[in-house]
DRENKE-630145 format. One record per residue (C-alpha): residue number from 1; residue in one letter; x, y, z. Coordinates in steps of 0.001 Angstrom, whole numbers. Each point is the difference from the previous one (the first is absolute). Layout:
N
<atom NUM 'a' <X Y Z>>
...
END
This chain:
508
<atom 1 'm' <-10757 -45268 31486>>
<atom 2 'h' <-2767 3124 -116>>
<atom 3 's' <-3225 -547 -1054>>
<atom 4 't' <-2357 2398 -1584>>
<atom 5 'p' <-3263 -17 2164>>
<atom 6 'v' <-3371 -898 -1055>>
<atom 7 'p' <-2085 3219 -779>>
<atom 8 'a' <-2960 528 2511>>
<atom 9 'p' <-3144 -755 -1455>>
<atom 10 'a' <-1727 2220 -2116>>
<atom 11 'p' <-4065 1563 945>>
<atom 12 'p' <-2537 -942 -1717>>
<atom 13 'g' <-223 1362 -3224>>
<atom 14 'g' <3826 -6 -246>>
<atom 15 'a' <381 3562 1129>>
<atom 16 'a' <3500 602 1761>>
<atom 17 'l' <1418 2856 1934>>
<atom 18 'k' <2737 1776 -1774>>
<atom 19 'r' <3633 -106 866>>
<atom 20 's' <1736 3144 198>>
<atom 21 'l' <1649 3 2928>>
<atom 22 'g' <3508 376 1794>>
<atom 23 'v' <1998 -855 2693>>
<atom 24 'v' <-207 3748 1237>>
<atom 25 'd' <-3741 -153 -483>>
<atom 26 'g' <-235 -2666 1699>>
<atom 27 'v' <1902 1658 3212>>
<atom 28 'v' <-2305 2973 -35>>
<atom 29 'i' <-3283 -1943 26>>
<atom 30 'a' <1363 -2212 2662>>
<atom 31 'a' <1203 3374 2324>>
<atom 32 's' <-2702 1797 -928>>
<atom 33 's' <-2202 -3078 1086>>
<atom 34 't' <1994 39 3821>>
<atom 35 'a' <-211 3587 -16>>
<atom 36 'a' <2986 453 2211>>
<atom 37 't' <-888 4054 594>>
<atom 38 't' <-3374 -697 1221>>
<atom 39 's' <852 -3278 1940>>
<atom 40 'i' <2760 2363 1796>>
<atom 41 'g' <-2068 2803 225>>
<atom 42 'i' <-3018 -1505 1417>>
<atom 43 'g' <1094 -3595 1421>>
<atom 44 't' <3018 1736 2110>>
<atom 45 'g' <-2547 1380 2635>>
<atom 46 'v' <-2408 -2943 -126>>
<atom 47 'i' <3083 -2836 664>>
<atom 48 'v' <1824 2580 2612>>
<atom 49 'g' <-3666 272 1867>>
<atom 50 'v' <412 -4141 149>>
<atom 51 'v' <3723 -967 708>>
<atom 52 'g' <1427 3945 1247>>
<atom 53 'l' <3255 501 -1886>>
<atom 54 'h' <804 -3641 -1569>>
<atom 55 'g' <-675 872 -3269>>
<atom 56 'p' <3033 -386 -1281>>
<atom 57 'i' <653 -3515 1071>>
<atom 58 'l' <-3817 -1030 -748>>
<atom 59 'a' <524 1497 -3897>>
<atom 60 'l' <3317 -2384 265>>
<atom 61 'l' <-1757 -3129 1497>>
<atom 62 'a' <-3013 503 -2443>>
<atom 63 'f' <1941 188 -2690>>
<atom 64 'l' <1392 -3518 561>>
<atom 65 'p' <-2981 -2332 -511>>
<atom 66 'v' <-1007 2825 -2850>>
<atom 67 'l' <3636 -645 -2139>>
<atom 68 'c' <-910 -3811 284>>
<atom 69 'i' <-3402 568 -1158>>
<atom 70 'g' <1424 2195 -2790>>
<atom 71 'g' <2089 -2918 -1158>>
<atom 72 'a' <-2507 -2506 79>>
<atom 73 'f' <-1831 2175 -2119>>
<atom 74 'a' <3058 646 -2489>>
<atom 75 'r' <506 -3544 -541>>
<atom 76 'l' <-3692 -703 -509>>
<atom 77 'n' <-549 2542 -2560>>
<atom 78 'r' <3430 -1079 -1825>>
<atom 79 'v' <-1789 -3373 -968>>
<atom 80 'e' <-3654 796 -169>>
<atom 81 'p' <-141 4156 -541>>
<atom 82 'n' <-3514 790 77>>
<atom 83 'a' <-2447 2882 541>>
<atom 84 'g' <-1824 -2104 2749>>
<atom 85 'n' <3301 -683 1916>>
<atom 86 'a' <-189 -1737 3104>>
<atom 87 'y' <-4092 -604 -1088>>
<atom 88 'v' <1599 -2298 -2060>>
<atom 89 'w' <2864 -1482 1639>>
<atom 90 'v' <-1821 -592 3727>>
<atom 91 'g' <-2858 -1310 -2238>>
<atom 92 'r' <1858 -2642 -2211>>
<atom 93 'v' <2465 -1196 2868>>
<atom 94 'l' <-2068 116 3054>>
<atom 95 's' <-3845 210 -725>>
<atom 96 'p' <-1834 1831 -2453>>
<atom 97 'w' <-2232 1381 3291>>
<atom 98 'l' <3213 1159 1825>>
<atom 99 'g' <834 1737 -3517>>
<atom 100 'f' <-3204 1977 -389>>
<atom 101 'l' <561 601 3543>>
<atom 102 'v' <2987 1693 -483>>
<atom 103 'g' <-1209 1835 -3045>>
<atom 104 'w' <-3181 1616 1382>>
<atom 105 'v' <1556 699 3154>>
<atom 106 'n' <2760 1948 -1766>>
<atom 107 'i' <-2540 1477 -2208>>
<atom 108 'v' <-2291 1190 3164>>
<atom 109 'g' <3022 1231 1789>>
<atom 110 't' <1292 2219 -2727>>
<atom 111 'i' <-3634 809 -710>>
<atom 112 'v' <12 1253 4164>>
<atom 113 'f' <2963 1759 -747>>
<atom 114 'l' <-1124 2053 -2757>>
<atom 115 'a' <-2808 632 1916>>
<atom 116 'y' <1729 1722 2920>>
<atom 117 't' <2873 1680 -1845>>
<atom 118 't' <-3014 1951 -1975>>
<atom 119 't' <-604 1442 3104>>
<atom 120 'v' <3913 869 855>>
<atom 121 't' <476 1690 -3392>>
<atom 122 'g' <-2949 1892 887>>
<atom 123 's' <1429 745 2907>>
<atom 124 'a' <3198 544 -1171>>
<atom 125 'l' <-1400 2518 -2660>>
<atom 126 'm' <-2075 2132 2656>>
<atom 127 'l' <3369 190 2145>>
<atom 128 'l' <1799 1816 -3200>>
<atom 129 'a' <-3220 1927 -427>>
<atom 130 'g' <815 1367 3550>>
<atom 131 'e' <3177 716 -834>>
<atom 132 'a' <-1041 1880 -2655>>
<atom 133 'h' <-2108 1999 2458>>
<atom 134 'l' <-3358 -1527 -1431>>
<atom 135 'h' <-2239 -931 2713>>
<atom 136 'r' <-3287 270 -783>>
<atom 137 'i' <-2243 -763 -3059>>
<atom 138 'g' <-3022 2077 -129>>
<atom 139 'g' <-878 -674 3143>>
<atom 140 'l' <1796 -3159 640>>
<atom 141 'a' <2880 195 2669>>
<atom 142 'l' <2471 -2742 -1643>>
<atom 143 'n' <1234 -2712 2616>>
<atom 144 'p' <2535 -2347 -828>>
<atom 145 'd' <-1230 -2676 2444>>
<atom 146 's' <-3298 224 -1190>>
<atom 147 'n' <-899 -3196 -1587>>
<atom 148 'l' <-3106 782 -2120>>
<atom 149 'q' <2153 2901 -1545>>
<atom 150 'a' <3359 -1798 -126>>
<atom 151 't' <-1865 -2879 -1954>>
<atom 152 'l' <-2407 2438 -2186>>
<atom 153 'l' <3266 1446 -1423>>
<atom 154 'g' <2051 -2860 -160>>
<atom 155 'm' <-2507 -1512 -2296>>
<atom 156 'v' <563 2505 -2356>>
<atom 157 'v' <3715 -989 -277>>
<atom 158 'l' <-819 -3330 -23>>
<atom 159 'v' <-2379 249 -3362>>
<atom 160 'a' <3091 2035 -1377>>
<atom 161 'v' <2620 -3152 626>>
<atom 162 't' <-2673 -2829 -1389>>
<atom 163 'g' <158 2449 -3300>>
<atom 164 't' <3774 38 43>>
<atom 165 'a' <-52 -4417 537>>
<atom 166 'v' <-2374 -667 -2862>>
<atom 167 'a' <1994 2173 -2427>>
<atom 168 'g' <2607 -2831 847>>
<atom 169 'v' <2967 -997 2777>>
<atom 170 'n' <3077 1647 -1993>>
<atom 171 'l' <-1713 3363 196>>
<atom 172 'a' <-738 -668 3553>>
<atom 173 'a' <3531 -1205 794>>
<atom 174 'r' <1409 3230 -2013>>
<atom 175 'f' <-2679 2966 2393>>
<atom 176 'q' <1206 -2549 3190>>
<atom 177 'r' <3729 88 -985>>
<atom 178 'w' <39 4200 261>>
<atom 179 'l' <-1956 -170 3441>>
<atom 180 'l' <2221 -2217 1355>>
<atom 181 'v' <2886 1934 -745>>
<atom 182 'f' <-1069 2710 2125>>
<atom 183 'e' <-1431 -2172 2371>>
<atom 184 'y' <3417 -1313 499>>
<atom 185 'l' <1809 2510 -407>>
<atom 186 'v' <-1806 1769 2796>>
<atom 187 'l' <102 -2645 2175>>
<atom 188 'l' <3440 -364 -236>>
<atom 189 'g' <820 3449 941>>
<atom 190 'f' <-2224 437 2816>>
<atom 191 'c' <554 -3250 1472>>
<atom 192 'g' <4017 807 -742>>
<atom 193 'y' <-183 3682 1327>>
<atom 194 'g' <-1789 -1607 3089>>
<atom 195 'l' <2665 -2600 1026>>
<atom 196 'v' <2389 2719 39>>
<atom 197 'v' <-1572 2825 1697>>
<atom 198 'g' <-2310 -1919 2555>>
<atom 199 'd' <346 713 3165>>
<atom 200 'h' <-1399 -3136 1372>>
<atom 201 'p' <3392 -2404 974>>
<atom 202 'f' <251 -3329 -2428>>
<atom 203 's' <-279 -2800 2387>>
<atom 204 'l' <1282 -3655 -1018>>
<atom 205 'e' <-3699 -1083 2068>>
<atom 206 'w' <-1772 874 -3261>>
<atom 207 'f' <1560 -3177 -1190>>
<atom 208 'n' <-627 -1921 2697>>
<atom 209 'p' <-1957 -3134 -554>>
<atom 210 'f' <-1061 -859 3038>>
<atom 211 'g' <-615 3735 1656>>
<atom 212 'f' <-3906 -737 -1389>>
<atom 213 'p' <-2400 1272 2487>>
<atom 214 's' <-2074 -3324 164>>
<atom 215 'l' <-797 -3464 -2639>>
<atom 216 'h' <-3234 1941 -1301>>
<atom 217 'a' <1963 3380 -571>>
<atom 218 'l' <2418 -2380 -2058>>
<atom 219 'a' <-2500 -2053 -1706>>
<atom 220 'q' <-2256 3187 -988>>
<atom 221 'g' <3200 2064 -994>>
<atom 222 'm' <1344 -2676 -2407>>
<atom 223 'v' <-3337 -345 -1676>>
<atom 224 'l' <-83 3571 -621>>
<atom 225 's' <3499 229 -1217>>
<atom 226 'v' <-809 -2755 -2266>>
<atom 227 'f' <-2517 2002 -1303>>
<atom 228 't' <2094 2852 -812>>
<atom 229 'y' <2047 -2637 -2461>>
<atom 230 'w' <-3437 -1129 -1447>>
<atom 231 'g' <74 985 -3677>>
<atom 232 'f' <3243 -1123 -1340>>
<atom 233 'd' <-1791 -2896 -1441>>
<atom 234 'a' <-1759 2386 -2340>>
<atom 235 'v' <2244 -440 -2662>>
<atom 236 'f' <-482 -3482 -173>>
<atom 237 's' <-3911 565 -1098>>
<atom 238 'v' <1750 1643 -3268>>
<atom 239 's' <2195 -2719 -472>>
<atom 240 'e' <-1623 -769 -3600>>
<atom 241 'e' <334 3796 -567>>
<atom 242 'v' <3392 349 338>>
<atom 243 'r' <2424 -846 -3296>>
<atom 244 'd' <2064 -2540 2280>>
<atom 245 'h' <-2030 -1569 2511>>
<atom 246 'r' <3640 -555 2129>>
<atom 247 'd' <-97 3957 544>>
<atom 248 'a' <-2975 -18 1811>>
<atom 249 's' <1769 -2241 2793>>
<atom 250 'r' <2952 1821 -200>>
<atom 251 'a' <-2301 3316 245>>
<atom 252 'g' <-1794 -1492 3539>>
<atom 253 'l' <3364 -450 1701>>
<atom 254 'i' <1402 3075 -888>>
<atom 255 's' <-2958 1488 1323>>
<atom 256 'l' <105 -2001 3486>>
<atom 257 'f' <3500 828 407>>
<atom 258 't' <-587 3989 -1017>>
<atom 259 'm' <-3211 -358 2761>>
<atom 260 'l' <2494 -1010 2819>>
<atom 261 'a' <2510 2988 -636>>
<atom 262 'l' <-2841 2452 -45>>
<atom 263 'f' <-1838 -1155 3338>>
<atom 264 'l' <3217 -527 1794>>
<atom 265 'l' <939 3295 -1136>>
<atom 266 'g' <-3446 1742 700>>
<atom 267 's' <-597 -1838 3353>>
<atom 268 'v' <3475 1014 1333>>
<atom 269 'a' <-470 3791 -1132>>
<atom 270 'f' <-3134 605 1369>>
<atom 271 'q' <1270 -1800 3452>>
<atom 272 'r' <2815 2887 -359>>
<atom 273 'v' <-2480 2715 -796>>
<atom 274 'l' <-3410 -632 1999>>
<atom 275 's' <-1031 -1818 3605>>
<atom 276 'a' <-1884 -3268 80>>
<atom 277 'g' <-2750 2167 1057>>
<atom 278 'e' <373 2413 -2517>>
<atom 279 'm' <-195 -2691 -3058>>
<atom 280 'a' <-2744 -1786 1634>>
<atom 281 'd' <-2391 3065 863>>
<atom 282 'h' <743 1410 -3912>>
<atom 283 'g' <-729 -3792 -1731>>
<atom 284 'a' <-1658 898 -3311>>
<atom 285 'q' <1750 3610 -77>>
<atom 286 'g' <3544 -1088 1514>>
<atom 287 'l' <2075 546 -3235>>
<atom 288 't' <-1745 3602 -14>>
<atom 289 'y' <1011 216 3539>>
<atom 290 'f' <3463 -1181 -804>>
<atom 291 'g' <988 2123 -2889>>
<atom 292 'a' <-1304 3148 1999>>
<atom 293 'r' <2115 -525 2560>>
<atom 294 'l' <3275 -453 -2164>>
<atom 295 'a' <-709 2806 -2383>>
<atom 296 'h' <-1934 3411 -470>>
<atom 297 'q' <-2560 675 -3058>>
<atom 298 'p' <85 -610 -2812>>
<atom 299 'l' <2168 -2660 320>>
<atom 300 'a' <-1480 -1333 3401>>
<atom 301 'v' <-3195 -984 -2618>>
<atom 302 'l' <1858 -2334 -2091>>
<atom 303 'p' <-725 -3161 2193>>
<atom 304 'l' <-3373 704 -240>>
<atom 305 'v' <-1 326 -4006>>
<atom 306 'a' <1991 -2784 63>>
<atom 307 'l' <-2231 -1953 2144>>
<atom 308 't' <-2941 959 -2436>>
<atom 309 'f' <2240 -1214 -2783>>
<atom 310 's' <294 -3599 1937>>
<atom 311 'a' <-3675 -387 780>>
<atom 312 'v' <-841 1062 -3642>>
<atom 313 'a' <2290 -2144 -1642>>
<atom 314 's' <-867 -3353 2368>>
<atom 315 'l' <-3687 449 -625>>
<atom 316 'q' <855 -943 -3540>>
<atom 317 'a' <2497 -2265 600>>
<atom 318 'g' <-2238 -1686 2123>>
<atom 319 'v' <-2694 -312 -3072>>
<atom 320 'i' <2472 -1491 -2724>>
<atom 321 'p' <1092 -3076 1588>>
<atom 322 't' <-3714 -709 2092>>
<atom 323 'v' <-2139 155 -3689>>
<atom 324 'r' <3262 -2431 -1532>>
<atom 325 'g' <-819 -2391 2586>>
<atom 326 'm' <-3482 2 -624>>
<atom 327 'f' <663 -271 -3677>>
<atom 328 'a' <1602 -3266 650>>
<atom 329 'm' <-2940 -1039 2153>>
<atom 330 'g' <-2446 1009 -2729>>
<atom 331 'r' <1872 -2042 -2955>>
<atom 332 'd' <-238 -2814 2474>>
<atom 333 'r' <-3608 564 809>>
<atom 334 't' <245 115 3589>>
<atom 335 'l' <-1159 3505 -715>>
<atom 336 'g' <-2270 1500 -2444>>
<atom 337 'p' <1047 488 -3490>>
<atom 338 'v' <-397 4267 702>>
<atom 339 'w' <3609 -445 1134>>
<atom 340 't' <1512 -1459 -3351>>
<atom 341 'r' <-1318 2847 -2264>>
<atom 342 'v' <3460 1085 -1451>>
<atom 343 'h' <-191 3877 -1543>>
<atom 344 'p' <733 -433 -3225>>
<atom 345 'r' <2342 3046 -334>>
<atom 346 'f' <1607 169 3327>>
<atom 347 'g' <189 -3786 707>>
<atom 348 't' <-1087 332 3266>>
<atom 349 'p' <-3049 -1482 1947>>
<atom 350 'a' <-1501 3682 -238>>
<atom 351 'a' <-3890 -1630 1108>>
<atom 352 'g' <1788 -1812 3122>>
<atom 353 't' <2128 3517 1423>>
<atom 354 'v' <-2957 1869 -755>>
<atom 355 'l' <-2071 -2013 2232>>
<atom 356 'i' <2948 -454 2501>>
<atom 357 'g' <-203 3708 163>>
<atom 358 'v' <-3364 482 959>>
<atom 359 'i' <-369 -3435 2432>>
<atom 360 'a' <3205 2082 1959>>
<atom 361 'a' <-2046 3044 -133>>
<atom 362 'l' <-2983 -2052 1327>>
<atom 363 'v' <1783 -1305 3097>>
<atom 364 'a' <1680 3263 894>>
<atom 365 'g' <-3603 1493 -48>>
<atom 366 'f' <-947 -3119 2627>>
<atom 367 'a' <2874 1020 2099>>
<atom 368 'l' <-1078 3489 766>>
<atom 369 'v' <-1603 -2047 3204>>
<atom 370 'i' <3475 890 1454>>
<atom 371 'p' <124 3647 456>>
<atom 372 'k' <3727 642 360>>
<atom 373 'v' <2808 -703 -2689>>
<atom 374 's' <2058 -915 2457>>
<atom 375 't' <-2259 -2893 1312>>
<atom 376 'l' <-543 -1003 -3417>>
<atom 377 'i' <3167 -452 -617>>
<atom 378 'e' <837 -2224 3226>>
<atom 379 'a' <-2885 -2352 -393>>
<atom 380 'a' <684 -711 -3845>>
<atom 381 'v' <3750 -358 332>>
<atom 382 'n' <-291 -2698 3013>>
<atom 383 'a' <-2983 -2084 -2252>>
<atom 384 'i' <2202 589 -3061>>
<atom 385 'g' <3204 -1332 1769>>
<atom 386 'i' <-1292 -3141 950>>
<atom 387 'v' <-1909 -875 -3315>>
<atom 388 'v' <3342 949 -1179>>
<atom 389 'a' <1892 -2576 1752>>
<atom 390 'l' <-2089 -2531 -727>>
<atom 391 'y' <218 799 -3969>>
<atom 392 'y' <3900 120 508>>
<atom 393 'g' <525 -3108 2014>>
<atom 394 'l' <-2473 -2287 -2171>>
<atom 395 't' <2396 1063 -2899>>
<atom 396 'a' <3248 -1107 1770>>
<atom 397 'l' <-1534 -3341 433>>
<atom 398 'a' <-904 -217 -3322>>
<atom 399 'a' <3783 792 -1054>>
<atom 400 'a' <1142 -2635 2266>>
<atom 401 'v' <-1998 -2383 -613>>
<atom 402 'r' <392 204 -3794>>
<atom 403 'f' <3567 277 105>>
<atom 404 'r' <448 -2332 2371>>
<atom 405 'g' <1742 -2560 -1847>>
<atom 406 'l' <3137 2169 310>>
<atom 407 'l' <587 -915 3398>>
<atom 408 'r' <1533 -3183 -1297>>
<atom 409 't' <2501 1547 -3046>>
<atom 410 's' <809 2935 1593>>
<atom 411 'f' <394 1306 3529>>
<atom 412 'r' <519 3562 -1041>>
<atom 413 'e' <-2621 -148 -2071>>
<atom 414 'g' <-2528 -1706 2459>>
<atom 415 'v' <1064 2362 2743>>
<atom 416 'r' <-1201 2803 -2269>>
<atom 417 'a' <-3027 -1405 -1700>>
<atom 418 'v' <-1559 -2200 2975>>
<atom 419 'v' <1775 869 3561>>
<atom 420 'l' <-332 3617 -281>>
<atom 421 'p' <-3605 524 -1253>>
<atom 422 'v' <-1239 -2588 2381>>
<atom 423 'a' <1607 2316 2813>>
<atom 424 'g' <-1448 2958 -1721>>
<atom 425 'a' <-3281 -1538 -92>>
<atom 426 'l' <-400 -1472 3551>>
<atom 427 't' <1113 3941 1815>>
<atom 428 'l' <-2888 1528 -1993>>
<atom 429 'f' <-2156 -2605 1135>>
<atom 430 'v' <1187 -396 3421>>
<atom 431 'l' <-326 4100 -237>>
<atom 432 'g' <-3446 241 -1426>>
<atom 433 'g' <-1141 -2967 2409>>
<atom 434 'l' <1202 2132 3197>>
<atom 435 'l' <-1584 2966 -861>>
<atom 436 'c' <-3429 -1290 -921>>
<atom 437 'a' <471 -1765 3467>>
<atom 438 'd' <235 3328 1499>>
<atom 439 'f' <-2543 1528 -2149>>
<atom 440 'a' <-2544 -2636 1651>>
<atom 441 't' <1066 468 3680>>
<atom 442 's' <286 3546 -166>>
<atom 443 't' <-3905 1035 614>>
<atom 444 'd' <-3079 -2277 1047>>
<atom 445 'h' <-2367 1769 -2837>>
<atom 446 'f' <-130 1010 -3433>>
<atom 447 'a' <-320 3730 -719>>
<atom 448 'l' <724 1919 -3119>>
<atom 449 'r' <3248 1718 1143>>
<atom 450 'a' <3228 -32 -1491>>
<atom 451 'd' <1246 -464 3321>>
<atom 452 'n' <-2059 -3615 915>>
<atom 453 'g' <1521 -2905 -561>>
<atom 454 'w' <-2797 -1754 -1224>>
<atom 455 'f' <-649 2458 -2623>>
<atom 456 'e' <3810 -291 -928>>
<atom 457 'l' <-486 -3788 -32>>
<atom 458 's' <-3565 257 -2046>>
<atom 459 'm' <2058 1970 -3001>>
<atom 460 'p' <2351 -3116 -1423>>
<atom 461 'a' <-2602 -2678 1047>>
<atom 462 'l' <-2151 1744 -2274>>
<atom 463 'm' <2143 337 -2449>>
<atom 464 'v' <1044 -3936 169>>
<atom 465 'g' <-3633 -763 478>>
<atom 466 's' <-912 1592 -3014>>
<atom 467 'g' <2926 -1437 -2060>>
<atom 468 'l' <-1113 -3799 870>>
<atom 469 'a' <-4186 740 -1054>>
<atom 470 'a' <1996 1483 -3067>>
<atom 471 'a' <1867 -3137 -797>>
<atom 472 'a' <-2673 -2482 261>>
<atom 473 'w' <-1979 2420 -1905>>
<atom 474 'a' <2630 -232 -2938>>
<atom 475 'k' <165 -3845 752>>
<atom 476 'w' <-3729 -1407 65>>
<atom 477 'v' <-1615 3408 -1719>>
<atom 478 'r' <2644 810 -2912>>
<atom 479 'r' <1030 -3482 284>>
<atom 480 's' <3871 1582 -982>>
<atom 481 'p' <2755 -2360 -1247>>
<atom 482 'y' <2157 1887 2851>>
<atom 483 'f' <-1416 -2706 2242>>
<atom 484 'h' <389 -3277 -1774>>
<atom 485 'g' <4074 -664 -396>>
<atom 486 'g' <938 3225 -999>>
<atom 487 'q' <-1349 -234 -3382>>
<atom 488 'a' <21 4068 -638>>
<atom 489 't' <3412 414 1110>>
<atom 490 'd' <3590 -1515 -785>>
<atom 491 'a' <256 -3067 1852>>
<atom 492 'd' <3880 -837 -1959>>
<atom 493 'a' <1865 3143 65>>
<atom 494 'p' <3290 -1032 -20>>
<atom 495 'd' <2993 667 2947>>
<atom 496 'l' <2274 2649 -1266>>
<atom 497 'l' <2890 -40 2460>>
<atom 498 'p' <3103 1366 -1164>>
<atom 499 'g' <2078 -3692 -984>>
<atom 500 's' <-3092 -2121 350>>
<atom 501 'a' <-1088 -2373 -2139>>
<atom 502 'a' <-4138 893 -1238>>
<atom 503 'r' <-2278 -2520 1517>>
<atom 504 'p' <-3422 485 950>>
<atom 505 'a' <-638 2308 3531>>
<atom 506 'a' <-2245 -2626 990>>
<atom 507 'e' <2526 -2216 845>>
<atom 508 'l' <2024 2733 1672>>
END
């Protein structure tokens, strides 16, 4: 018997988000947030610098725990669709403190992502200007690897995409849809051509899971690769805005498998065309260099245009789920009421959307202490990768605990709902722990440099520490009901597993 889920709680004042999205829109939001073109164009060089020519097997290995996590997200979303998703699920099942921490680190991690993507966008635009033979503006020489110039230009784009996010997720999805079509056509065309004409021989060693140079390299490479999949869960933040909440689950899983195919294609194609040294040396400009090796102008500029479109789309896609998560936290009074103000015409949390854009711009400004774009990317990705492992792992554990009753009733469903999420969570916890331990022992002093282990470790530590402080404020100053028995969330959402009788989720 199928049961209808209890609607998510309305925010103060009874305002609600506008339901207007379908499954295709959800796939677009998830895929844009994951940003395959940016991940391949920039992340390939970073990963090769860590693990050598083992990117293809790394994409497969990282996919396995992320798929387990994706299944946990989809199952939880089926019984309790909520803009706060993991923040609500973990808070109800495990602990309000852990739930708040999950919501907080995801928000802070996304803001850091928005900050460095702002810089990447500005850098890509200057590279495009260079292709158009525009190398100076007045007396200023344009330098795509200048963090200052790239950040200032990227902030202009951030303002523009924040405006479209205010106007509604359906408008944002339509805008991103065309960007995504162009990106994928270019990516498929160039990578497919690279597979055929590349002069580096294909090697099965690229898929050897035992060929990594060290355990540290494997751990760091896995965390980086998990980061490249991060973003598929963005669609669950708009589950209150889709016409059928099951579309969010479908869209998240579709985007995951799409990303796997693209990452495998991209990593193999890059290694067929470029050497390990070339990929590591070109870093943030890897896709541009790849395109130049395969085609002459004007075709050679197409990968750069695709990278620019991907960066712009991921900026917008990053703003949308973040502010929805804060909307859910605001209605639970764990955050302030500004995050729950819904625009009367667009049906979006407009004030929060603008505020997120401002905060991301400020963080991008603080990041100017790191002078080079490539160095900024490496520092940000490592930090975000660690907190993403924490966020995903806790969500998977919440799913396993919530559906543990299935172990008694169905072996198949018990494995899918409990065993696989636990396996995925433990994998991410171990990888994150190994990477943190390596950062802590790699140096004996703190320095404000991206290659300093203590600095690398301080970033995720600051994210977690600030989350615990904010949770304490929400509990004892705001006196949020979220910290008292799940009063602000749906504590009795029914089980919606096909063919099963509905019963309280607390019994599962």
